[in-house]
C-alpha positions, 0 to 999 in steps of 0.5 A: 452587861456584855456591852459593859464587860466588852468596854472594860476589856477594851479599857484594860487592853489599852492600859496594858498597851501603855505598860512598862515596868513603871506602869506595872508598879503603878498597877500594884499601887492602884486598887481601882485598876487592879480591880478592873484587871481582876474582874476582867481576867478572873471573871472571864477565865473563871467562868470559862474554866467552870464551863469545862469542869464536866467536859473531856478537857477538865483534866487538861494541864492547861486548865491548871495553868490558866488558874495560875494565870488568873491568880497571878493577875489578881496578885499582880505578879509580873510574869502574869502581867507580862503574859497579858502584856505580850499579847497583841493590842489594838493599834492605830490605823485599823480602818486603813488596814492595820489589822495584823496585831503582832504583840511581843513574841520575845517577851512571851517566850521569856516567861518562865514562872515556877509555882512552888505550891503546885510544883508547876512551871508556867512557860509562855507560848506565843500563838498567832490566831487568824480572825475572820467571820467563818465559824469553823475552818480547817488549817488548809483553808485558812492557809490557802495561798488565795486566802493568805493574800486576802485582807485578813486579821491576825492576833498574837496571843501569849498563853501558858505553854501547856494549852493545846489548840483544843482548849484555846479554840474552846476559850476563843468560842466562849469569849466570842459568845460571852462578849458577842463579838462578830468574829471567830478566832482560829487557833492551830498548834502549828501556828504556835511557838514556845521555847524547847519546841524546836527539838532536833529530830533524828532526821534533822541530826542526820541531815546536819551530820551530812552537811558537816561531812560535806563541809569537812570534805570541802575544807580538806579538798581546799587544803589539798588544793592549796598545799599539795596540788599546786606543788606536786607533779603527781596531781589528782583532779578528783581530790580537788573536785570540792575545793573552794579555791578552784571552784571559786575561781571558776565561779568568778571567772569572766573568761569567754570562748569564741562562740559565747553570746555575752548579752545573755548574762545581761539578760539574766541579771535584768530578769533576775532583778524583775523576778525578785521584785515580783516576789517581794510584792507577792509575799508582802500580803502575809506581812503586817502592813499599816496601809493594807487598804491602799495596797489592795486598791493598788492591785489593779495598777502598779502591782499588777504591772510588776507581777506581769513583768515578773512573769515575762522575766521568767520567760526570758530564762526559758528563751535562754534555756531553749537557745543554749540547747540548740546553739551549743549542740549545733555548733559542735555537730550537724550529724543527726546520727550522733545525737547522744540521747542517753548522754543528754538525759544522764548529764541533765540528771547528774547536773541538777538532781544532787543539788536539788536533792540537797536543797530539798533535804535542807528545807524538810529538816533544817530550815525550821531551825534557822529562824523564829518569830511571830510569822515564822510558823507561816513560812514553815507551813509553805516551805517545810510541810510541803517538802515533808509531804511532796519531796518526791514530785520535786525530785522527779520534776513533775511537781508542776502537775502533781502538786501545782499549789503546794510544791516543795521548793516553790521556785523549782517549778522552773526546773520541772518545766525546763527539764520536761522541755529538755526531754524533748530536745534530742528529738527536736535536734534530730529533726532540725538537722535532718529536715530543718525547714519542716521542723522549724515550721512544725515548731512555729505551729507548736508555738501558735498552738501554745499561745492559743491554748493559753488564751483559751484557758484564760478565757474559759477558766477566767484567769487573769495575767497576774498571780496575786488574788487568784494564785491557785487558779493561775498556778494550776492552769497557767503559770507553772504548766509546760504547755503554756511555757513552751512558747518562749522555750521553743522560740529560744530553740529556733533562735539558737538554731538560726544563730548556729547556722550563721556560724555564731557570727552576729553584728554588735549593733544587733546584740541589743535586740534581745534586750528589746 
């Protein structure tokens, strides 16, 4: 009986997959198909609703709307057909890894049916359910970075908006048992979306007001710069601090000073390209792919190479960071007594923290409202929820140790490592000016120790070079830690010291060396 019912469900699903307005008309005219639809939908849902009559969910509004859905399917009402039609169907290429079934997100959210008899409105609600062989699994485990990069099945379901995750999980459990399906469906409210869900919170309104205020200040500053500043004898540079015109000119300027190391710009461009490519591969596993099996088989080859190149590209930024700290300061001063410790730290804080704080504010309050779609809820989880919970560690530049696997603004780990090394920079400058040879020897010893420490962690923690497939371990022990990233930063510091000692002169033929 269950096997026959299961095949009827499959047939019913395939029929709906072929649907359109014309097939919906045929549905109304074809009694046999209507009978199958009524049997599948009414039979399964009615039995499920009956099973909840004596439970704590018996008075849940979802049950009324599910009853209306059953009645709508039996009467072949368009809104009910669209609700089933918007749910995902099996696609071709399942054995090749095409197992992330999306459905029609927009069609689902457009559903809005008014039931005058019960004075009730049924709206569509799109939920992405994660399918695996684990019966009970919490959201944190399901959305873990390692789990998200495994081969997994997702299924888009369109249901009445009144249904909560409790009822949906009860329904999923019932269908799993009655159809004898060897999988488990996991519903979570955070992975569902419906119209009017994205209501502006007080925090979002305050954030929007702040950004509107900043935009207004920038516009007024630009107008003052263009209309008054250039023509007035009494000039106020404070009033043009936020001018798009003046700051834009500085951003696109290609002027260089005498001691500028021009090759650094090229290194940054190449490194950024590799970093972007690496991130594309990293996040591709959470997207629907029709050949996921081939993609997974390639893990040990080209994809691993790209990941390793991405990590090396990040090291390039650490080299340039350490280089510029020593090079820029030692060109201006060689007196260890004049090192402005407080100025070093205050300048760093004022240069980075305001901008970083604005980005954290944007992620935590506004980012949720800038997009939508079947997988937007996953983006929200990784970007928004982490910022709401762990914003403070990012602003204190300690997120790489406090929250290595759930950082607010994942890419900000670089700022944390660079800032932690920057805190040591004044002491290193003091020592390298006072005792250059001994300090360089000490820095080389620290580089060797950092390499050895990284090797030891990789060996005993069984952590490979690529981040894909073992994200949590790699992030926690290798990728974002200062003691492993100190090597390129210290090498850059030594390089800056050597170039500054040579008065900034370097032969053009040797400027290609950094690229190598």
